[in-house]
Each structure stands twice: as C-alpha cells, then as structure tokens.
N, C-alpha and C positions, 0 to 999 in steps of 0.2 A: 366534543371539542369546542373550545371557546371561540368567540367571534374574531378575536385576534390571537391566533394560535402561536405558541412558542415554537420558533423554528431554529434549528441548528443546521448550518451548512458546514460540513467537514471536508477537508482535503487530507487524505492520509497517504503515506508512502515515505520513501527515503530518497532525498535529492542526490545522494552520492552514487546511486546505482542507475544511471541513465534513465530509461523509461519508467523505472520504479517511482520516479518523482512526479509522474503525471498528475496525481491527485492534488499535490501541494501547488504545483505550477498553475493548475486550472483555478484553484481557489485564489491564488495571488492575483491572477488576471481579473477574476470576478470582482475582487475587493477594490482593485485599482481603478476599475472602469465604471463601477456601479455603486449607488448609495441605496441603502435599505431602511425600512421603518424600524422602530426601536424593538419590535418583537422578533427580529431576525438577527441571529448572531452568526458570524463567520469565524471559523477556527481552523488553524493549522494543527491538525492532529498528529502529524509526523508518524512516528512509530511508538506512540505513548501507550497504546494498548489499554490496560486495565485502568490507567489514570483518567480515561475518558468517561468512565462509567457514570459519574455524577452528572456530567454535562448531558449525556444521553438520556438519563432519567428525567431531566428537566424539560426535554423536548417533546412536543406533541407531533411535530413534523421533523423528520431527520433526512437530510440529503447528504450523500457521500460521493465524492470524487475519488477514483482510485484506478490503479493499473490492475487489471484482472485477466487471468488466463482463462479465456472463454473457449480456447481451442480453435480460434478463428485466425485468419491472416493478420499479420502485424499491422497495427494502426486501425483495426476495426473498432467502431464505437457501438456500445450496446447499453441499453437501459434495462434495469430489472427493478421490480417493485414488490412491496409487501413481504410475504413469507418466503419468497424466492431469494431474497437478498442474502441471508445467512448461508443458504445452500451454495450460492455462487462464490461467496467469499471463502468457503472451506473446501469445495470440491477439488479445485486445482490451485495450489498455492503458488504465488509468485515469490513471496518472501515470508519471513516469520511474522510480520505484523498482521498478515491476513488472518492467520489462525488466532492471534491475539484479539483481533477485532471481532471475530465471530464469537469468541468467548465473552467479550464485553457485552455484546447484544444479549447473549444467553443470561448473563448475570443481571442485566437490567430487567429482563423479563422475570427472572426469579425474584427480584426485589419488588416486583409489581408496578414498575414504572416504564413499561415498554412503549416506544413511540407509536402513536395511532396510525401514522402514515410514514412509510419508509421508501426512499428512492436511492438506488445505486446507479451512478453513471460511470461506467468503466471503459477503459480502452485496452485493447490487446497489445501488450508490449512487443516491441520488435527486438530490442537489445537490452540485456540486463547486466551481462558480465563485462562491465566497463566502469571500473571504479573512478569516480571523479568526472564521469561523462555526463552529458546533458541529453535532453530528449532527442530522439531521432526525428527527422522531418515528418514522416508519416504520422507519428504520434503527436508531435507539436501542432500539426494541422487540425487535430481534433479538439483543441482547447476551445475555440470559438463555438463549434457545433455543440460541444458538451455544455457550455454555458447557456446556449440558446435552449437546450432541453430543460435545464434547470429553471430558467426564467419562465418558460411556458408552463412547467409543472407548478411553480409557485403561483402563477396567475390564476390557476384553478381554485386557489384558496383565497383569492382576492388580494394577493400580495403583489404589488407593482414595484419593480426596481427603477430607480432614476439614474439615467446615464449622466455621469459627471461631465462638466464642461471641459475639464482637463484631467487626464488620468493622474492618479496619485504617483508621486515619485518615490521609489524605494530608498530607504536610508541605508546605503551600503557602508557608511562610516560606522554606524551603530551595529548593524547586523552582519556586515561582511559582504563580500562579492556574491556569495551564494544566494543572497536575498533578491538578486536581480539576474534573471536568466541570461540576458544579453551580456552583462558584465562578466558573469560567471564563465560563459563560453569564450569571451574574448581574452580573458586572463588565464585560461587553462594552459598549463605547460604542454609542450610537445610530447609525443610518445617516446622520443629518445631521452628526454630529461625526466620523465615521470612514468615509471613502469606501471602498466595497467593490470597486470596479472598477479602481482604479489610483491614481496619485498625485494627490491632490486639488489640489495646488499647480498642476498642469498642467491637469487636466480642468476645474477651476472657474475657470481664469484667462481673462480677457477676451481675452488674446493668443492663446489656443489655439482653433483652428478646424478642425473636421473637414470636409473637402470633397474632392470627386472632382476630381483634376487629371490629365487625360489626357496621356500622354507619347508623342511621336512616336518609336516604337521603331525604325522603319526609318531615320529620319534620324539618330538618336543611336547606332545600333548600331555596334559595332566588329567588323570582319570579320577573322577569323584563319584562314588556310588551313592548319590543323593536319592536315587529312585530305584535302588536295588530291590525294594519290596514289590516292584511291578514286573520283575523278571518272569515270574511264573505265568503272568498273563500274556507276556510276549511269546512264551514258549508253548502256549496252549494248555497249560496246566490248570487245574481247578482245586478248590479246597476239598 
C-alpha cells in the first residue's frame, strides 16, 4: 500500500425508510464536521449498488457506514473488518441494497482491484417499516460513536481529520429538505395526512376490503407433466 493510500468512505442506505438511512446520515455528519486530506473521498452511495464498483476498485482503504441486521438489540453499534465484511452484508438483509453491495465487492475482487483494507461500521436498525420516517433516537445516538470509530481507524494509516471551525450548512434549496435531517424531520407530515403503510387512496377507500378468500387449489390447479419420465423412480421401478 502506498504512503498516502487512496481512501473511500461510503455511506449506503435509503433515507426514505427510517433507520435504513443510518449510513448516509453518518456520512453527512462526518463531512459537515470534518475536513480530510486529498487522498480521502467521502461519498453518498445511497442504493446505487453496481454503479459503485469503479469507485471501490480505486480505493486501497474502504470504509462503509450502513444499517446492518446483526441480530442484536436495536441501536447496537458493531464494527467488522476485512473478509468478514461481505459475510455480514449478505447474511441478514435489511434491504435490497445490501445484497447489491455484497455483489459489488465480489465484482471488484473478480476484476482484481479489491481494497486492501475494509471496515464496516454498522448499526442495528430499530424501525424500517416507516416510509418517509427518520432515524429512531437509539440509532441516531450512534452517529457520533460511529464517526469516532472511523476516525480512530483512519489514524492507524496516518490519516488525521481536521475538525471544522464551523460545520458545513446543508443546501436544502438545491438538494431538498431530505439533505438535512433536522429539516426533514420538522417538515414531515403527520400520520393523519401522510399514510405510512401504503397508498392512502387504496387503504382508506370504502371499496377496499381486506378479507381471507380461500381458493380451491386442487380444483383450479393446472397439471403439467414436465417430469413424467421420473415417475418410475418415484414408484420404485427400475429399467
């Protein structure tokens, strides 16, 4: 590895699904409060998946913030390093982007440009089924500890982050309210005016009814003898 390694710090996740946005929010906080040398890049990876391959191939050190289902109590913070990172990203999926990112790492390795050092800083989500929701308090409280873990990790490579005199101000006019967590939470509509579980036009309609309707599978089934040649084996026959 070079004396000034190429470092990529990624925040991945979906801001629209409550705690699933932890990785992006942690990256935002890191960028607004700290300044890094030129060999360190900070990137909002969102749910881009395969489109991140080239960026990962260029990194000697890769750091990832994410919401990960470790099977721990909600809000638990855990760091994973090296070869263990893809295993944790794929063992228990929080959302589709995790499988995609696991594949991105595999593709980078196949192309021969896998990061020499890899760190995953993940938090156990508490709530995901809340469209338009923000981080739950237990998860939000882990942003600063997660950042401290990353700063200490980078220090081992001789990389020192400089604390900004004044935090950067998010450009909500250009990027929208979602770019600032406080604004996003303050402007969120109430539960009454914004249905969280689905399309309110359907769920709140008098014409919509949820009911159990049993179906006669046997009578409605279509029989296709695609494996009829195996019948003799099922019946214990032989040639």
